[in-house]
N, C-alpha and C positions, 0 to 999 in steps of 0.2 A: 591667690585671690579666687580662683575657680573653686578651690576646696571650700573656702569660706561661704561662697554662694550656695554650693550644693548642700553644705551642712545646714545652712539657714533654711533652705527649702525643705529638707528632710524633717527638720524640727517642726516647721509649720504644718507639714502634711500630717505628722503624727498628732499634733494638737487638734487639727481640724477633724480627723477621724474620731478622736476621743470625744470631742464636743458633739459631733453628729450622733454618736451612739448614746451619749447621755441625754440629748434632746429627744431621741426616739423613745427612750425608756420613760421619760417624763410624760410624753404624749400618750403612751399606752396606759400609764398609771392613772392619769386623769380622764382618759377616754373622751377626749374632745380635740377639736382643731384649735390651733392657736388663733388664727384669723382666717376665716374661710372667704371664698370669693363672694358669697352671698351677702357679706357684711359691707360691701362697698357702698351700697346706697346709704346705709346707716352712717358710715364715716363721712360721706359727702353732706348729709343733712346736719351732722354734728359740726362739721366745718363751717357751714353757713351760720349756725347759731352761736357756737362756741369755738372759734378758730384756735384760741390759745390752748384749750384743753386737748385738742387733737394733736397739737405740737408736742405735748408732754410725753413723758416716758413712764413705763411701769416699774414695778419693784425690781425687775431685772435690768433696769436702765435701757430697755428696748423701746424704740419708737414704733409708730404704726407701720413704718416702712420695713422694719425688721420683721414684724408679723406678716406683712404682705408677702415678703420673699419666702419666709418659712412656710406660709400657707399656700404657696403656689398660686398667687393671684394672676390674673391675665396681664398681658403686656400693656393693654390700655389702662388698666387700673393702676399698675405700678407707675406708668408714665404720668398719670394724673397726680399721684402722690409726690413724685419727684418734682413736678412743676410747682406744686404748692409748698413743699418742704425740701428745697434743694440742699439745705445744710444737713438734713438727716442722713444723707448718703455717707458722711464721714464720721458719724457718731458711733462710739463703741459701747457695747453693753457690759454687764458685769464680768463677762468672760473675756472681754477685750476684742470682740469681733464686731465688725461693721456689717451693714446689709450686703455690701459687696462680697465679703467673706462668706456669708451665708449663701449667696447666690452661687459661688464657686463650690461650696460644700454640698449643696443639694442639687447640683447639676442643672441649674436654670439655664435657659437659652442664652446665647451670646448677646442678643439685643438687650435683654434685661440687664445683664452685667455691665454692658457698655453704657447704657442709659444712666446707670448709677455712677459709673466711673468718670464720665465726662464732667459733671459738676465739680467733683473733687479735683480733677485735673485742672479745671479752669481756676478754682480757688487757689490751688497751690501755685499756678502760673502767676496770678496777680500778686500774691504775697512775695514770691521770689523776685518779681519785677521791681517791687518797691525796694528790696534789699539791693538788687543790682544797680538801681538808679543812684543809690548813695554809696556805691563801691564796696558794699559789704558782701563780698563774693563768698566768704565762708558761710555766712548766714543763708545765702542763696542755695549753696550746695546742701546744707543741712535740711532745708525745706524739701528739696527734691528727693534726698535720700530717705527722709522720714516718710514722705508720702508714698514712695515706691515700696518701701518695706512694710509699712503698717496698713496701707489701704489698697494699693493696686496690685498686690500679690495675686497671681492667678488670673488676672484680667486678660481675656483673649486679645490677640493682636497687639499687645503691649510688650515691647522688647526690653525685658528686665536686664538681660546681659549687656545690651547697648548702654543702658543707663549706668550700670555698675562699672563698665569699662570707661565711660566718660568721667566718672567720679575720680578715677585714678590720675587724671590729667591735672595740670596746675589749675588754680582756682578760677581765673577768668576764662581760660580755654574750656574748662569743664562746664562753666555756666553757659557759654555761647553754644557749645555742642548740645547740651541738654535743652536749652531754650528752642533750638531749631527743631530737634526731634519732638519735643513736647507740643510745639505749635502744629507740626505736621500731623501728629496723632489726633489732636482736637479737631483740626480741619477735615481730616479724612474720615474719622469715625464718629464725629459729633453731629451728623445729619441723620435724622430718623424718620424722614418722610419718603414717599415714592421717589424714584430716581429723578434728578434734575439735570437737564442737559446744559452744560456750560458752553460748550462749542458744538453747534449742530451742523448738519450737512447743508450745503447750498442746493437750491432747486435744480440747477443745471451745472454740469461740469464737462468741459471739452478736453479731450486727451489726444495728443499727437499720435498718429499711427506709428506703432513700433516702440513707443516709450513706456516707461513704468507707470502703472495706474494703481492708486490706492485711495482709501477713504478712512478718515479718522474722526472719532467723536470723543469729547471729554465730558464726563458726567460725575456727579457726586451722589453719595448715598450708599457707601460701602456697607456690606459686601455686595459687589455688583457682578452680574453675569451678562454676557453679551451673546446675541444670536443674529447673524446677518441673513438677509433675504435678497433674492434677485427675481424680479417679475413675479413676486408672490410665493416663490419656492424657497425652501430652507437651503442654505449653503452649508453642507455638512463640514464640520471641523472649523468653521469660521466663528470662533467664540471669544475673540479678543476685541479690544477697543479700536484697533486698526485692522482694516481689511485690505490685504494685498490682492487686488483683482488679477493682475497679470504683470509679468516682467516686460512683455512686448505686446502692447495693445493691438488688437485686431477688431475688425468690424463686428465679429460675433460676440465681443465683450460688451457691446452696447446693451443697455437695459435700464430698468428702474431699480435702484438699490435703496435699502433702508435697514436700520439696525433696531432690534428690540432689546432694551436694557431693563434688567429685573433685579430687584432686591427683595428683602423680606416684607416690604410694605406694598409692593405692587410692581407694575411694569409701565414702561412708556416707550413709544415708538419715535424714532428720529424722523426728521423731514425726509421725504422720498426724493432722492436725487437722480436725475436722468444723465447717464453717461453717453456722450457723443464722441466717436472716434473720427478725427479729422486728418485728412491726408495733406500734409504741409508741402508736399512736392508740387502741388498745383499753385502757381503764383498768380495772385489777383492784384490787378492794378488798383491802388487806393483811389485814384481819381475817378473810377467808374461809379463810386458812391454818389457823385455829384450830378449824374446824368440819369434821366428817367426815360425808359423806352416808351415811345408813343403807342406801341401796340398794347401796353398795359393800362392806358388811360381809360377811366370810366366815363360814361356819357356826361355826367355832371361835373367832371373835373376840368380845370383850366390850367394849361401849361404855359409857363413864361421862361424865357432865357435871359439871364442877367449877367453882365460883365462887371468885374470888381472895380475897374477904373472909373466908371460913371455912376455905379449904383442904380437905383430905380425906385419909383413909387408905383406899386402894383395895386390895381383896383379890381375887385371881383365881388359882385352881388352886395355892394355896400361895405365891404371889408377893405381896409387900406393897409398895405404892408410897405413900410419905409425901409429901404436898404441903403445905408450910408456908403459913400465911395470907399474903396479899399478896406472893406470890413470883413473879407473872407479870403481864404487861400484854397487853391485846388492843386495839390501836389501829386505828381505821378511817381512811378517807381524810381525815377532818377532825381527826385526832389525838385523837379522843374514846376514852377507855378504857372498853371494854365488859366488862372482866374481872369487875367486881362486879355486873353486871346479867345479861348472858347467859352469862358465863363461857366455858369452852372445853371441847371434846370430847377425850377420851383413849380410845384403842383399845388393848386388851391382848390379845396372842396368846401362849399358852404351849405350847411343843412339848417334851414330856417325853422324846422320843427324838431328840436331834439327830443321832445316828449314821445315822438313816434318812432324813434330809433331803438329798435329792440336789442341792439348790441351794447348799448350803454348800461352801466350800472345804475340801479335805481337810486333816486334821491329820497330823503325823508319827506313823505307827502305832507307833513304838518309844518316842518320847520325850514324847508328849502324849496326854491323855485328857480327854474331857468328863466333868465331875462335877456338872453342874447342868442344868436345862432351858434351852431356848432361849427368851429373853424378848424379845418384840417390842413396842415402845411407839411409837405413832403419835398424831398427825402429827409429822413430823421437821423440816420446813423452817420452824422457828420462831425467834424472837429468843431470845437467851440468857436464862435465868431470872434474876430479881433475887436470889433466894436458892436455893441448891442443893436439889434434891429428893433424897430417899433411896429407893433401890430395894433391898429385902432379898430376896436370892435364896438358897434353900437349896442346900447341897452335901452330898455323901455321902462325902467324903474323911475318912480317919482319920489322915492324915499331913499335918497343916496347920501343923506347927511350923516353926521357922526353918530356913533352907537349910543352915546349918552342921551341924545334927543329922540331917537326913534326906536331903540331896541333892536335895530336891524343893521346888517352889514352886507356890503357887496364883496364878493370873493371871486377869484378867477381859479378855475379848476383845470388841471392838465390830465388828460386821459392817457394812461400808460398800460401796456400789456403786462400781465403778471405771470402768464404761463404760455405753453405752446398750444393750448387748446382754444385760443381765441378769447380768453377771459381778460377783462380790463378792470382797472381800479382808478379812483380819483386821488389826486394829490394837490394840495393848495399851492398856488404860485405865491411866493412871498410878496406881501403888500408893498414892500419898498421897490419892487419892480413894476408897480402899477400906479397909474394916476387917473383918478375918477373924476369925470365931468358930468354935466347935466344929462347928456344924451349918449355919451360914449366913454370908453375906458381905454387908455393907452398902456400897452404891456411891453416891457423891455425884454427881448429874447436873445439868449445866447445859443439857443438851439431850436430847431423846428419841432413841431408836435401838433397835438390836437387840444384845443382850448375851448372853454365855454364859461360864460359869466353867470353866476347865480346870486340870489339874495337869500340870506338865511336869518332866522330869528335866533337871537343870542341870549339876551338877559331878561326881557320882559315878556310874560306870557300873553299879554294883550296887544303886543306890537303886531301890526298888520302892514302888508305891503300895498302900495298903490302903483298902478301901471297905466301908461297912456295906450289906448287902443283906438283903432280907426275902422269905422264902418264904411264900406264902399258899395254903392248902388249902381247898377247898370241896367240898361234895357235895350231892346232891339233897335237897330237903325231904321230910319225912314218908315217908322210904323204909323199907319193911318189910324187916328183915334176916332172911334165911332161910339155914339151914345149907347150906354148899357152893355158895351163890350168889356172884355177883360184884358189887362196888360200884365205881362209877366215881368216882375222886377227881380233881378238877380242880386244877391247880397253876399258879401264876404266881410269877415272881421279879422283883424290882425293887429299886432303891436305896431306902433308908429316908427319902428326902426327902418332904416333905409333898405336893408335886405328884404324885409317883408313887403315894403312898398314896391320894390322892384319886381318881386314875385307876382303881386297883384297886377302890376302894369304889364308884365309879360303874358299873364293869363288873358287880359283884355285884348292885347295885341294879337294873340293867337286866335281869339274868337272874332272873326271878321265881321260877324253880324251884330256885335254888341257895341254899344257906345256908353261912355261914362255919363252917369246922371248926376251924382254928387258924392262927396265924402263928408263924413260926420265924425268928429273927434269926441271920445268919451273917456271917462276916468273910472277905472275899475279898482275897487277896494276889496281885498281879500277874495273869497269865493262868492260869486254873484251869478244870478240868472238874468238873462237879457230877454226882454219882451219887445217885439217890434210889431206895430199894427198899422196897416194901410186899409182904410175903410173897415171892413169886417174881417179881414184876413190877418191872423196873428201868428207870429213865429216865436216860439220859446226855445231858448238855447242856454245850456249850462256853460258858463265861461270858465276856462282854465287859464291861469296866469301865463302869459307869454305864448299862448297857442294861436296858430293861424288856421282858420277853417272856413268852409263855405256854409252860409246860413240857409242855403236852398233858394227856393223861388217863392215870392210873395205875389199873390194874384190881386191886382188892383181893379176894382169895379169903376168904370168910367161914369162919373156923376155929371150932371148938367154943368156944374161949375168947372170941373176938369175939362169937359168938352169945349167950353167957351174959352178957357184960358190956355188950352193946349198943355204943353209939358210943364209950364211954370208953376202950377199948383201941386204937382206930385209931391215935391219935397215938403211943402207946407202941410200936407195931410199925413206925413209920417210922424208917428208917435213912438217914442223909445222910453222904456222904463227899465231900471236896473234893480233887481230884487236881491236882498242880502239874507244870507242864512244865519241862523242862530244855533248855538250849541245845545245838545240835548242834556237832560238831567240824568244823573246816575240813580242808583237804587233808592227808593223811598223807605225811610225807617219809621216805625211806629214808636211813639213815646208813651207818656202816661195816658191811660184810658180809664175813665171813671164814668159814672152813670149820667153825668151832665156834659162831658166834653172829652175830646181826644186831641192829643198833641202829636204832630207829625213833623219830620224834618227831611231834608233832601240836600243834595249837593250838585253843583253844576260848574262847568268851566267858565272862565271869564268870557263875557259876551263882547263881541267886537262892535255891536251897535245897540242902541236903546231897546230893551226888551222887558217882558214882564212874565210872571209865573201865574198859571191857572191851576188851582187844585179842584178836582172834581170828586164827588162822593155819590155812590150808588147805594141808597138805603134799602135794606131788606127787612121785612117784618118777620116775626117768629114763624108764622105759617109758611111764608115764602122760603125762609132759610131752611126749615126742616124738610121741605120738599125738594129744593134745588141746590142744596149746599155743595153738591159735587159738581154742579155745572153753573156756577154763580156769575159767569162773565156775560152780562147783558148790556150791550152798548146803550140801548135806549133808556136805561135807568139812571145813567150818570147825570148829575146836575152840578152847576158851578157852586162851590162852597167857599172859595177864597181867591182873591187876586191881589198881587202886589208887584211893584217894580223889582227886577232882579237886584240882588244885593243881600237880602235876607235869605235864610235857609230853614225857617221853621214857621209853623202856624198852629193856632189853637182853633178847633172847630167845635162849636157847641151843638151837641146832638144827643138824643136818647134812643137811637136805633138799637134794635136787637143785634143786627149784624150789618156790615157794609163793606164795600170795596172802595179804596181811595187810590187815585192816580194823579200824576203831575206832568205838566208839559210846559215848555217855554215858547212864547210867541214874540215876534216883532212885527213891524208893519208889513213886511214882505214875505215872511217865512214862518212856518209852524213845524216844530219838531214832533217826532213820534212820542206818544205817551210813554211814561215809564211803566214798568211792570207793576200791576196793582198790588197793594198791600191789604191784607184782609183784617177787618175789624170784627172779631167774633166774640161770643160770650166768654171764651176761655181767656181772652186778653183783658177782661174787665177786672179792675181792682176797686173794691169797696172802700170808700172814704167818707166817713160820717161828717167830716168837717168841711164839706163842699159849701161854697158860698153861692146860695141859690139866687142872690141878686144878679149875679153875672149872667144867668141864663136869660132872664127877661123875655121869655117866650122864644128865644132863638133856637132852643133845642128841638122844637118841632119843625123849624125851617132848615136845620142842618147847615148853618153858615157861620162864618167868623164875624167878629165884631166889626172888623174893617169893611167887609162886604155889606154888612147891615147898614153901616153909616153911608156907604156909597149908594145903596138903594134909597135911603131916606133923602139924600141930597138931590138925586136926580128927579125924584117925585116932586120935591119942593120946587126945583128949577122948572119943571114942566108946568106946575100950577101958577108959577110967577110969570113965565114968558108966554106960554101958549094958553092964554085965557080963553080963547075960543077953541073948545075941544074939537069942533068940526075941522078947523084948519089942521090941527095935530093929526087927526085921523086920516085926512086926505094926504098929508105929507108922508106919514110913516106907515100907513096901511093898517094900524091897530089903534085901539083906544089907549089912553094913558095907563090904565090898570094893567095892560098886557105888554107894556114896553119892555119890562125886564125879561120876560119870557122870549120876546122877539130877539133881543140882543144876545141872549144866551144861546138860542138856537142857531144864530148866524155868527157865532164867535170866530169861526174859521175864516169868514169872509170880512167881517167888520172887526178888525184887530185893533183894540185899544184897551188899556188897563182899566180905565174908569168909565162908568156908564154915561156920564155927561159928554165926554169926548167921543165915545162910541156912537152916541146918538147923533152927534154932528156928522160923523162919517156916513151913517145910514141916511141922514137927510141929504147929504151931498150926492149919494148914489141915486136916490129917487128924484132929486131935482134935475140931475143931468139927463135922466131918461125922459123926464117931462119936457125939458127945454128942447130936446131934439125932435119931439113929436108935435109941437105946437104948429097949427096951420098958418098963423100970421106972425109977422115980426120974428121969424126964427133966428136970423143972424144976430139980432140984438140980444135975444134970450140966451143963445149959445155963448155969445161973447161974455156976458156978465156971469153966467154960470161957470164957465171955464176959469174966469178970473178969480171967482170966489173958491173954485175947486183947488187952487194952488195951496189952500189951507191944509189939504190932506197931508202933505209932507212935513207939516209942523206939529201934527198930533203927538208924536213921541215927546217933543219938547214940552208940550202942555201936560202930558202924563207925568213927566219927571218932576215938574214944579207944581203939581196939582194941589198940594197942601198949602201953597202960598195964597193968601187972600187976594192978591193982585191977579193971579192966574185964574182964580174962580170968577172974579169980576169980568175978566176978559172972555172966559168961556160963556158967561151969561150974555155978554154983548154979541158974541158970535152967533148964539142961538137966536137973538133978536134979529140980526142981519139975515140969517137963514130963513126965519119966518117971513120977514118982509119981502125977501127976494122971491120966495115961493108964492106969496100972494100976488106979486107983480107978474110973475110968469103965468100964473093961473089966469089973471085978468087979460094978459095978452092973448092967451089961448082962447079965451071966450070972445 
């Protein structure tokens, strides 16, 4: 048998040498390369256009893979060809040689030969498996024998002798033996990427003093080489998958170990593991885990002792921990249960402001919010409880319904340490352990730990959270009120959770000179800004969901009314406003630009509240542009060119300017975003189009506005002429003539925020009317009452803007202007 194998190999070697010499002569005669590496791009382009032609063979019955191997293409190029034409690896040319044979003949690297051999081996394996499944064992052996002799001869790391020896066994045993080897060969040598770790090291490993210590990793991506490191230094001679650290572990063997695995595609480092050597001769009583030394208590921690027989209900800063009777055991060294005699210690620490805890991992600022205090329960390294404990944690969310209705979900996170350096990570507590209610959440615990409740956005981009917040006002005790003096009002804001209310109560109790004035409940939606005004003193504060903070001191001027009614009128004079933010636009893009118009587009995130888009254009003449084209950003040149309710993302502005800058911003009633980066309209962007419809310009090109804005201009002018027939009344109310009202509203667009000019004019009138009513010398209370009553209209302006195109809405706006006019006339008469 051995003689037959050697004879076959000798014949094949002679044939290969003769073939190689013949091919070298052909190459010299024709003085060209068969297929050079530079032709790879051409082959790829041909494959994209004519894939079937690339699959074809030449007159010598050679495929493009034959030429690539002979032409010494790169490994990446040959790998691409094998991926596209896996069947080509087993095709023989006119001389009876496959690409694999040429790889062996020309001494190509082992990776190229193996990449070609693996598809052939897989094909032969699948065909042989079909034969095996129908009990055709002879056919199975023939497939393996033919593939080994005709294709896989000379393939590195393929044991031909093992295959030939297995073929001498009886048919079924031979097939089983070859199948096992064939599968191992494909699995071991069929991975051609950088090393992949199948079994990695653990971050920490404890070794008993004097015992054997070793580390092992398992990787794929042969051929692999290993190099072990300790504390960053190379361990000489440690180049195997298993590292024998020592036969008898000592303290000096401790350190940080890792292994670098390398193959012909790259290197990868294993996880660094820290070895600890532990002396097991020191016996530790397991029951000591259940007791907490009082000298380790922090100032804010609370210590409780609980016995298993009775259980307990523990209360700490609004957090409730229910411990059922007989729910835990405390076993000592002799397995005696101490739970009913000495019991166990429980330490509770409540942090009402988890946002300020610098040791916590950060949440996603867009999609997740803290809605509860941080609850820390110790000790943690205990045996699982026999019966689950229940921890009740209050939350401040108002959107706790199902995900399908709100796009939000409430989740409980457990904070766990991930390394010895004090780093932590979050892990979700399974929801089957939680029960969510309106104001609290119950968690079933089998072990103690650190927990916090969050709310996260899951499926809908426009889903926003709502939370209940509480404003607390306090003032000095026994303060004598004097006319024209000032009173300091102290303010705090916090979620309406019991833990936060307890904190505020403790603050007031510690300040012996303060007394509670009042509490006011508000509802916070998303990110908002709070404005509080007492007389003329205003406090503005950016609210963060779930945050508890002091709002500082508001100075209250003692008015005659306050002096007469003492403390009772302070709360009545408090005004609170919640301002909502809107999302900024992204980059503005320039569309078609011709001599009559320009098209622009923009994109923005979904807005949480009604908002509108303002497009502004700064026109430049040719003289101005030639002089200042390198410094064209002039704020004063911008003018409003287009307005629309958010939802659209494009506009057409009619203009014939030589050059211009265009920018976009989003407004809502409470907030203004920063403007987008301007986009330049320059002569180079102009495209001549002789088929322009000049009717569309209608004189708009000189005004540089859109048709929508022009229609809005025309409507408000018509409304003014219809309602304010007396131009003197209009001028006194708004401070300008009807001809200049558009300019007035555009100049005050950051203050008078409304999409349409008719509704913006209502807001301007309300502002002026309020100022006038507070300054009338006679009948001031009556004027202020009716003015403030009518001023409630301000919060409904966005609703009017949204339905502005409706005829009913326009009729309503007209009637509101009539009411505004009549109210102004009445206040003016009272003032006179």
